[in-house]
C-alpha positions as CSV (number, residue, x, y, z in Angstrom):
1,M,1.3,3.2,-15.5
2,R,0.4,-0.2,-14.0
3,L,1.9,-0.8,-10.6
4,P,4.0,-4.0,-10.1
5,T,2.1,-6.1,-7.6
6,L,2.6,-9.0,-5.2
7,K,1.0,-12.2,-6.5
8,K,1.4,-14.9,-3.9
9,S,0.0,-15.1,-0.4
10,S,3.5,-16.3,0.8
11,Q,4.9,-12.9,-0.4
12,F,2.2,-11.1,1.6
13,S,2.9,-13.2,4.7
14,Q,6.7,-12.6,4.5
15,I,6.3,-8.9,4.4
16,R,3.8,-8.9,7.2
17,N,6.1,-11.0,9.4
18,K,9.4,-9.4,8.6
19,G,8.5,-5.8,7.5
20,N,8.3,-2.6,9.4
21,Y,4.8,-1.6,10.6
22,F,3.1,1.7,9.9
23,K,-0.3,2.8,11.2
24,S,-2.5,5.4,9.6
25,S,-6.1,6.4,10.0
26,S,-7.1,4.9,6.6
27,F,-4.7,1.9,6.4
28,N,-2.0,-0.2,8.1
29,G,1.2,-0.7,6.2
30,Y,4.2,-3.0,6.2
31,I,7.3,-2.2,4.3
32,L,10.3,-4.5,3.7
33,H,13.6,-3.8,2.0
34,D,14.7,-6.5,-0.5
35,A,18.1,-6.3,-2.1
36,D,17.1,-8.8,-4.9
37,L,14.6,-6.4,-6.4
38,E,15.4,-3.8,-9.0
39,T,12.2,-1.8,-8.4
40,F,9.3,-2.0,-5.9
41,L,6.3,-4.3,-5.4
42,V,3.0,-3.4,-3.9
43,G,0.2,-5.4,-2.4
44,I,-3.2,-4.0,-1.4
45,I,-5.5,-5.9,0.9
46,A,-9.2,-5.0,1.2
47,S,-11.0,-7.4,3.4
48,K,-14.8,-8.0,3.5
49,K,-15.0,-5.9,6.6
50,L,-14.5,-2.9,4.2
51,G,-17.9,-3.5,2.5
52,N,-19.3,-5.2,-0.5
53,A,-17.4,-5.8,-3.7
54,V,-18.1,-2.4,-5.2
55,E,-16.8,-0.6,-2.1
56,R,-13.7,-2.9,-1.9
57,N,-12.9,-2.3,-5.5
58,R,-13.4,1.5,-5.1
59,A,-11.1,1.5,-2.1
60,K,-8.4,-0.4,-3.9
61,R,-8.7,2.0,-6.9
62,R,-8.3,5.0,-4.7
63,A,-5.2,3.5,-3.0
64,R,-3.6,2.5,-6.3
65,E,-4.1,6.0,-7.7
66,A,-2.7,7.6,-4.5
67,I,0.4,5.4,-4.8
68,R,0.7,6.0,-8.6
69,T,0.6,9.8,-8.1
70,C,2.9,9.9,-5.1
71,S,6.0,12.0,-5.6
72,L,8.2,9.3,-3.9
73,I,7.2,6.5,-6.2
74,N,10.0,7.1,-8.8
75,T,12.7,6.9,-6.0
76,L,11.6,3.6,-4.6
77,N,14.0,0.8,-5.3
78,Q,14.4,-2.7,-3.7
79,V,11.2,-2.3,-1.6
80,K,8.1,-4.5,-1.1
81,F,5.1,-3.0,0.7
82,V,1.7,-4.1,1.7
83,I,-1.2,-1.8,2.5
84,I,-4.2,-3.1,4.5
85,L,-7.1,-0.8,3.9
86,K,-9.5,0.3,6.6
87,K,-13.1,1.3,6.2
88,T,-12.2,5.0,6.6
89,V,-10.3,4.9,3.3
90,L,-13.7,5.4,1.5
91,K,-14.5,8.5,3.5
92,V,-11.2,10.3,3.8
93,P,-10.5,13.0,1.2
94,F,-8.1,11.8,-1.6
95,I,-5.5,14.5,-0.7
96,D,-5.3,13.2,2.9
97,L,-5.0,9.6,1.7
98,K,-2.2,10.6,-0.7
99,Q,-0.4,12.4,2.2
100,D,-0.7,9.3,4.4
101,I,0.8,7.1,1.7
102,E,3.7,9.6,1.1
103,K,4.4,9.6,4.8
104,F,4.3,5.8,4.9
105,L,6.7,5.5,1.9
106,S,9.1,8.1,3.4
107,H,9.6,5.7,6.3
108,E,11.5,3.4,4.0
109,K,14.4,5.7,3.7
């Protein structure tokens, strides 16, 4: 299953400015409720501070898979969220990353 993603930088800026903030050891997250959406939209940011292109792509793949396998993903409606990855996302065990993302998505309720 391919995740529906944010495309424009204006969408990312809107969520960062108006959304609720969540802090984790492996990422910072912003979540925003949007009544116009039928489903959810996700945006993943991996800056150059994370490492070279290979490490950034690996971090994004791990985050996408953690979101995709999250138990709450099927219950999300009318939500946009942005995840800004930290360097520790590459070192943390996948199970811990998945638990952090589930905790982040449960704050939407």
